[in-house]
C-alpha positions in Angstrom: -102.5 -73.4 111.3 -106.2 -74.3 111.3 -106.1 -74.5 115.1 -104.5 -71.1 115.4 -107.3 -69.6 113.2 -109.9 -71.3 115.3 -108.3 -69.9 118.5 -108.2 -66.4 116.9 -111.9 -66.6 115.9 -112.8 -67.7 119.5 -110.8 -64.7 120.9 -112.6 -62.3 118.5 -116.0 -63.6 119.7 -115.1 -63.0 123.3 -114.2 -59.3 122.8 -117.3 -57.4 121.6 -120.4 -58.0 119.6 -119.0 -56.4 116.3 -116.2 -58.9 116.5 -118.7 -61.7 116.5 -119.7 -60.7 113.0 -116.0 -60.5 111.9 -115.4 -63.9 113.5 -118.5 -65.3 111.6 -117.1 -63.9 108.3 -113.6 -65.2 108.9 -115.0 -68.6 109.8 -117.2 -68.7 106.7 -114.4 -67.5 104.5 -112.2 -70.4 105.7 -114.9 -72.7 104.5 -115.0 -71.2 101.1 -117.6 -68.4 101.7 -117.5 -64.9 100.3 -116.0 -62.6 103.0 -117.8 -59.4 101.9 -121.2 -61.1 101.8 -120.7 -62.7 105.2 -119.8 -59.3 106.7 -122.8 -57.8 105.1 -120.9 -55.4 102.9 -122.5 -56.8 99.8 -125.9 -58.1 99.1 -126.4 -61.9 99.7 -127.7 -62.0 96.1 -124.6 -60.3 94.6 -122.4 -62.4 92.5 -119.3 -63.9 94.0 -115.9 -62.9 92.7 -115.6 -66.3 90.9 -118.9 -65.8 89.2 -117.9 -62.2 88.1 -114.7 -63.6 86.7 -116.5 -66.3 84.8 -119.0 -63.8 83.3 -116.2 -61.5 82.3 -114.4 -64.4 80.6 -117.6 -65.4 78.8 -118.3 -61.8 77.7 -114.8 -61.5 76.3 -115.2 -64.8 74.4 -118.6 -63.6 73.1 -116.9 -60.5 71.7 -114.1 -62.5 70.1 -116.6 -64.9 68.5 -118.9 -62.2 67.1 -115.9 -60.4 65.7 -114.4 -63.5 64.1 -117.5 -65.3 62.8 -120.3 -62.7 62.6 -118.8 -59.3 61.9 -120.0 -59.2 58.3 -123.6 -60.2 59.1 -126.3 -57.5 58.9 -127.1 -58.1 62.6 -124.0 -59.7 64.2 -125.6 -60.0 67.7 -128.8 -61.5 66.3 -126.9 -64.0 64.1 -124.7 -65.0 67.0 -127.6 -65.4 69.4 -129.6 -67.6 67.1 -126.7 -69.8 66.2 -125.7 -70.1 69.9 -129.3 -71.1 70.8 -129.3 -73.7 68.0 -126.0 -75.1 69.3 -127.4 -75.1 72.9 -130.5 -77.1 71.9 -128.5 -79.6 69.8 -124.8 -80.5 70.1 -124.5 -78.9 73.6 -126.9 -81.4 75.0 -124.5 -84.2 73.9 -121.2 -82.5 74.8 -122.0 -80.5 77.9 -120.4 -83.1 80.3 -117.2 -83.4 78.3 -114.1 -82.2 80.2 -112.3 -81.0 77.0 -113.8 -79.4 73.9 -114.9 -82.1 71.4 -114.8 -79.7 68.5 -111.9 -78.6 66.3 -109.9 -75.8 67.9 -110.7 -72.4 66.4 -114.1 -73.5 65.0 -117.4 -71.7 65.7 -118.7 -74.8 67.6 -115.6 -74.8 69.8 -116.3 -71.1 70.7 -119.9 -71.9 71.5 -118.9 -74.9 73.6 -116.4 -72.7 75.6 -119.0 -69.9 76.1 -121.7 -72.4 77.3 -119.1 -74.0 79.6 -118.6 -70.7 81.3 -122.4 -70.2 81.7 -124.7 -72.9 80.3 -127.4 -70.7 79.0 -127.8 -69.2 75.5 -127.8 -65.5 75.3 -130.6 -63.4 73.8 -129.8 -60.9 71.0 -130.4 -57.8 73.3 -127.9 -59.2 75.9 -125.3 -59.8 73.2 -125.7 -56.2 72.0 -125.2 -55.0 75.6 -122.0 -57.1 75.9 -120.7 -55.7 72.6 -121.5 -52.1 73.7 -119.7 -52.5 77.0 -116.7 -54.0 75.2 -116.4 -50.9 72.9 -116.1 -48.5 75.9 
C-alpha cells in the first residue's frame, strides 16, 4: 500500500505545479503531518486537530471540576485557578510523569491531575472565566 501511495504522489508531481503542493501535503500527512496546514489552508501556527481535541477535553473537565468543587465559592473561577496553581507547584511536580492518576478517583486532586495531563500549565482566573462563559452558550 505504501508503495502505491508513493507512486501516486510521484504521478501527481509530474502533472502540474499545483499538484506538487497536493503531493507535498499528502506525503506529509502520511508521515503524521496536518494536511490542511501542509496545503496552506490553515496557518502554520494554528492548532492541530489533536491539540484542539485535547483543549476541548480539558475545558470540559475544568467546567465539571468547577461545578463539582467550587460552585458555592464566592468566586468559583478564582478559587479553582488558585488551587490548581498550588497543585501545579506542589504535587504535580511529583506525579506529572505517572501513567495513571495517583489520587483517589473522584477527588479534587484527581481532577487537577487530569486537567494538567491534558495541558501541563495552570490556568489563570480570567481564562477559567472565559471557559465557563463559553460552556454556558
